[in-house]
N, C-alpha and C positions, 0 to 999 in steps of 0.2 A: 923027553917026548912032553909036549905040550900036554897042558890041562885039557881036557875032551870037553869039561863042562865049564871052562873059562868065560864063555859068552854068558851062559844061563847066570850064573852065581861066582863072585869074586870077592873078595877082600882086598880091596885094592891098597889102601893104605891105613895107618894108624899114626895119628899125631897125640900130642900130649894133651888134647882137649875133645879131639873127634875121632870117630871110627867111620870108614867111608868102605861104602859095598857097590857094586855093580852089579844090577839084576838086568838081565836082556840088554845089556849096553847102556843102561840108566842109572846112573852115578845117583847116591843116596848118602847124605851124609847124618850121623848120630852122634850126639853128645856122648862122651866116654861115662859110662855110668857110675864111675866114682867121683868124677867131677860134678855129675848131677846132684848126687847124694850130698856132696859138700855145698852145692848151691843150694839146697833145699835147707841145710843147717843152717848157713848163714844168713838166709831170707826169715826163716824162722827165729832166728836171734833179733833182728832189727823190727819184725811184727811184735815183737814183745814189749814194744815201747808204746805207751799211750800218746806221746807228743813227740813229734821229728825233732822237733828243736833240744830236746833230752840225750839223742843220740850221740855218743862219744865221736870226736873224730877218730879217723882211720889211723892204724899204727902198723909200725913194720915197714917192707918194702912197699904195700901200697902207698901210706903216707907217702914214702920217700918219692915214689912216681907221682903222686898228686902236688908234692912241692916241687918238683922238677918241671912238671907241665906248667906249674903256675910261673917260673921263672922264662919257661918257655914262651908262654902266652904275652912276656911283659918285651919279649924280643919282637914278636909279631905286632905288637901294638905300637912301639917304636918305629917299626916301619911303615906302618899306616898313617901315624901321623907324621912322619918325613916326605909321605907321597902323596898327603891329604886324601885319603882313602877313608871312608865309613864303614864302619862295622859295628855291632852290638853282640853282647852276651845272649844268646839264647838256649831254648831246651832246656837240657840236664844242667847245664853250666848256669844259666840265669835262676834256675829252679834252687840249686845249690845257695847260690847269692842271696836268695830271699830267705829259703827257709832253713838255712845252717850256717850261714854267713860266711860262706865257702863252699868246698867241694861238699857234694853229697857224699856222704861217709863212705859208701861201695863205690862210688865211681872213680873212673880213671884216666878221664880224656876232655879236651875240651871242645864246646860245640859254640860256634859264633854264626852269624849271618849277616849278608852284605845286600844293599839294593844292587841289581842286576848290572849298573852301569860300573860301578866300583869292582864288582866281583869280576868282570871282563876286563876291567884296566889292571888289575892285580896279576890276572893270568898273563896278559900281553906284556906289563913291564918285567916280568919276572920268569917268562918262559924260559930263558936262558940261564937262570939260577939268579942267587943274590951276591952281586959282587963283593961285596965285604965280609960275605958268611958262605962260602965255599961248601959247607957243610950240611945247609939248609936248602929245602927245593920244596915247588909246589907239584904234587902227584894227584893224578887223575884216579879216583875209585869208581870203576863202570863196568858194566858188563856188555859193553856194545849195543845196547838197544835201549831200556827203560830205566838206565839208571848212569848217571855221570855227575860227580860233584867231585871238588878239590879237597886236597889235605896239605896242610903245612907239615912238612916233616923232618927227620932228622937222619943222615945216613948212619950214624954210629949208634942208632938206639931205635928197636920198634916198640919201644914204649912212649915215646914222645911224638905227640901228633895231635892237630889241631883240625877238626871237620868243620869246613866253611860251606855254608849254604847260601845260593841266592834266592832274593825275593824280586818278585816282579810288581810294578804299579800297574793297578786297574786304569781304566780311562777315566774314573768318575768316583763320586762319594757314592757307598751305597748303606741301605739300613741293613738290620740284623736278618731278616728274612731273606733280604739277596745276597748278604754273606753266605748264608746257609747253603742257598741255591748254588751261587759259586764254588763253593766247596764240592758240593756232590758233582759237579761240573768238570772240575779238575781230577776227581777221582775216576769220572768216565771215561775223561779221556785219556788219562793214564793207562785204563785198562783196554780201551778198544783202538786206540791210535797209535801206542808205541809198540808195534808188532813187528818192525823191520829192523834188522840188523847190521851195521857198517862195519867199516873196515878201520877208521880213522875216528878220532876224537871229534875234529873238525866237523866230520859227516853228522855227527849225533850231536853235537851242538847246535848244529844249523837245523836240524831235524826238530828237535824242541823248539826252537826259535820260530819255525814255520808254522808247526802244529799250536803254540801260544797265540801266536799272531791270527792264525784263522778260525780256531774253534773257542779259544776264551776270549781273546779281546776283540773278535768278530771284524778285524782289520781297521781296529780305530787306534790312535795313537794312545800311548800311556801318559798319564798325566802325573807326571813328577813332583808338581806342587802341592797337590792335595787328594790325588786319587787314593783308594784303598790300596794295600798291598796284599799279594797272596804268596804263599809257597810256591817256587819256581817246579816245574814238573820233572825236574832234573832229578828228583829223589822222592821214593815212594813214601812219602810222610804218611804214618798211620793214624793222625791225629784228624777227628772227625770235623774239626773248624778249623779251617786253612787262612783265613782272611782278618786281615786288621785294619784298624782305621788309620790313616795317615796321622794324626793326632796322639794314637797310642805309641806309635813308634818315634815320630819327631815332635819338636828337636830332641836329638839324642841328649843323655846326661851320662853324668859318672855314677858310678856305684862301686860299693866296696866289694872287693872279692878275696875272701882271706885276708891279706894285710895290706894290700893295695887295690886302687881304684881303676876300673875299666870303663869302657863306653857300655852303655846300657840303653834300653828303648825308654820313652818318656813317661809311660806308664806299664812297669814291669809286671803289677799285679794283675792288669789287664790282659797281657800277653798270655803270663801263666795260666790264667782263668781260661782264655780262648784254646792254649794248646792241652791242658791236664783235667779243665773241670775244679774238681776240689784237691788243689795241689797240696794241701797240707796232709793229705792220707799217707799214710806208707804205703807202696805197692808191695804185692805181692812177688814181683821179680827183683827184688832188692839184693842183688848179688854182683861182683865184679866180672865183666864179660869180655874185655879188651885186652888188658895188659899179659905179659909173659913173666909172670913173677918167678917162674923156676928157671927161668934163662937169662940171667941177669949175669953178665961176665966180670970180672974183676975192673977190666977198662970202662965200661959202660957203667956199673955202680960209681965209678969216680966221675964220669961226667955228669949221672943225675943228681950227685951230692955236690957238684960243683952249681949248677943249675937251681939245686934247691937253695942255695945260698940267695 
């Protein structure tokens, strides 16, 4: 006999990190209490340091995953170089490069950004996979409505991925007050205009393009030579300020991340101050949140170790 109260309340599934409930048909996800407790313990440890630069590198499987993702980034960097595609380290990865000379000790993935044209070229060129790397792919992380960005992934590991975010060019240079106004407008557009669901990735991307053109660029052509750059509406970035001067990003330079150099903004400090404010502070949510440390098989461990070399 079916549970007569199943529609009202149901524990739908339990995963290593979350417990899911369904109440009156609405699904709610809650962090597993044991993991929540562990995260608080880890965060308290990192916050015990006065200076972020004094925090030691990660150890164990987290460090293995970091080193493997560094090798994964090297593969992506080579692909971009061979295909004349521009990218730069951004967000947590750029923060790690500047504040920790590599990975943030509790971080476990890679964040990069690309100009819109290069972002679309990457998608188009490798939409059928990577000829010399059949184990690699570009996958879309999306909800068919208000979020759609790409990940560089590996078929044999859930711990290897690079989040790739697009930036759009504005039609002109703008001052600091105008940058804040544009950031507010981007948030408003995301909240009020991205309310229609689509069946395909192509449809949602076209919707982003049309809304950006109409409401943010106001029908004007983007200036790719000196216009400001703003975070694409493809992703709900929580940063209050979302706009950079052209000169802050370009020309791109090389910056050290761990033991190798990768592409980075022309003025990384300005980027971090825009995104994080005082980027030297240790945040309260200083704990790993992506990787599946308890699910590493023998085969995957061998893969991670080879990439880490």
